C-alpha positions in Angstrom: 82.2 -13.7 -106.4 81.4 -12.1 -103.1 84.1 -12.1 -100.5 83.8 -12.2 -96.7 86.2 -9.8 -95.0 86.9 -8.9 -91.4 85.7 -5.3 -90.8 88.3 -2.6 -91.0 88.3 1.2 -91.2 88.2 1.3 -95.0 84.7 -0.3 -94.9 83.1 2.6 -93.1 81.5 4.4 -96.1 80.3 1.1 -97.7 78.8 -0.1 -94.4 76.9 3.2 -93.9 75.6 3.1 -97.5 74.4 -0.5 -96.9 72.7 0.4 -93.7 71.0 3.4 -95.1 69.9 1.7 -98.4 68.3 -1.2 -96.5 67.0 0.5 -93.3 63.3 0.1 -94.1 63.8 -3.5 -95.4 65.6 -4.5 -92.2 63.1 -2.8 -89.9 60.4 -5.0 -91.3 62.0 -8.1 -89.7 64.5 -6.9 -87.1 64.8 -4.0 -84.7 65.6 -0.7 -86.3 69.0 0.6 -85.4 67.5 4.0 -84.6 68.4 7.5 -85.7 71.3 7.8 -83.3 73.1 4.9 -85.1 73.1 7.0 -88.3 73.6 10.4 -86.7 76.6 9.1 -84.8 77.8 6.5 -87.3 81.5 7.5 -87.2 81.6 7.0 -83.5 79.5 3.8 -83.6 81.8 2.4 -86.3 84.9 3.3 -84.4 83.5 1.7 -81.2 82.9 -1.5 -83.2 86.5 -1.6 -84.4 87.7 -1.0 -80.8 85.5 -4.0 -79.6 86.9 -6.1 -82.4 90.5 -5.1 -81.5 89.8 -6.0 -77.9 88.7 -9.5 -79.0 85.2 -9.0 -77.7 83.5 -9.2 -81.1 84.4 -10.1 -84.7 82.6 -8.1 -87.4 82.6 -9.3 -91.0 81.3 -7.7 -94.2 80.3 -9.6 -97.4 81.6 -7.6 -100.3 80.4 -7.6 -103.9 82.9 -7.3 -106.7 82.4 -3.6 -106.7 83.3 -3.5 -103.0 79.7 -2.6 -102.0 78.4 -4.4 -98.9 76.0 -7.3 -99.6 75.7 -8.3 -95.9 77.1 -8.0 -92.4 77.9 -11.1 -90.4 78.9 -10.5 -86.8 80.1 -12.5 -83.8 79.3 -10.9 -80.5 80.4 -11.6 -76.9 83.3 -14.0 -77.7 83.9 -15.7 -74.4 84.8 -19.2 -73.3 84.6 -20.6 -76.8 81.1 -19.2 -77.5 79.6 -16.2 -79.3 76.3 -14.9 -80.5 75.8 -14.6 -84.3 74.0 -11.7 -85.9 73.6 -11.1 -89.6 71.7 -9.0 -92.2 71.8 -9.2 -96.0 70.8 -6.5 -98.5 67.3 -6.7 -99.9 68.6 -7.1 -103.5 70.7 -10.1 -102.4 68.1 -11.9 -100.3 66.5 -15.1 -101.3 69.5 -16.3 -103.3 71.3 -18.4 -100.6 73.7 -15.6 -99.8 72.9 -15.6 -96.1 73.0 -19.4 -95.8 76.4 -19.8 -97.5 77.9 -16.9 -95.7 76.7 -18.1 -92.3 78.2 -21.5 -93.1 81.5 -19.9 -94.0 81.4 -17.8 -90.8 80.8 -20.9 -88.7 84.0 -22.4 -90.3 85.9 -19.1 -89.5 84.5 -19.0 -86.0 86.1 -22.3 -85.2 89.3 -21.9 -87.2 90.1 -18.3 -86.7 88.5 -17.4 -83.4 88.7 -20.8 -81.6 84.9 -20.9 -81.0 83.0 -24.2 -80.4 79.5 -22.9 -80.0 77.4 -20.2 -81.7 74.0 -19.0 -80.7 71.6 -16.8 -82.6 68.1 -15.5 -81.8 65.4 -14.8 -84.4 61.8 -13.7 -84.3 59.2 -16.4 -84.9 57.8 -14.3 -87.8 61.2 -14.2 -89.5 60.9 -17.4 -91.6 63.8 -16.5 -93.8 66.2 -16.2 -90.8 64.9 -19.4 -89.2 65.5 -21.2 -92.5 69.1 -19.8 -92.8 69.9 -21.0 -89.3 68.4 -24.4 -89.9 70.3 -24.9 -93.2 73.5 -23.8 -91.6 73.3 -26.4 -88.9 71.7 -24.5 -86.0 69.0 -26.1 -83.9 66.3 -24.5 -81.7 67.2 -24.5 -78.0 64.6 -22.3 -76.4 62.6 -19.1 -76.4 64.3 -15.8 -76.8 63.3 -12.7 -74.8 61.1 -10.5 -77.0 63.0 -7.5 -75.5 66.1 -8.6 -77.6 64.0 -8.9 -80.7 62.2 -5.6 -80.9 59.3 -6.9 -78.8 58.7 -9.9 -81.1 58.6 -13.4 -79.7 61.4 -15.6 -80.9 63.7 -18.6 -80.5 67.3 -19.1 -79.7 69.2 -21.4 -82.0 72.6 -23.0 -81.3 75.3 -24.7 -83.4 78.0 -26.9 -82.0 81.1 -26.2 -84.2 83.1 -29.1 -82.9 83.3 -32.1 -85.3 81.0 -34.9 -84.4 82.8 -38.1 -83.5 81.4 -41.4 -84.8 81.0 -44.3 -82.3 84.0 -46.0 -84.0 86.2 -43.0 -83.1 85.5 -43.3 -79.4 
């Protein structure tokens, strides 16, 4: 059973292997990380851990039983109860509900562990799989996303209110 864990230093080699093995697959639907990401990976990884330690971001990895990375699920810019969500799932794990179930779990953790009440995520219009994941996880479209943030692709911002809905009888 895959396990979602907060990123820590011991994950570095598995994260790099995941990113390298799936680079071409990811580049087909999201912006490529670029050569500098891979060339400077130890520094990039350390900087991510420092951001997480500072409470600015929360980075998670979805691990298979063999401790290989199946996906990365990240909360960026944690501020005033809100954050941006980003995620990527290995090609061999895609299309099996892994992203949807993990995004749902991360929404639960975002509220319970990080005190967040709103998550936002942007995806390219051509990325039907990501749009479906967000919709199935409770996100709704809220407006256009700047193509500059999506590798030049037009897209949409989605938002999820993590606070429990109150029924009229509760008011």
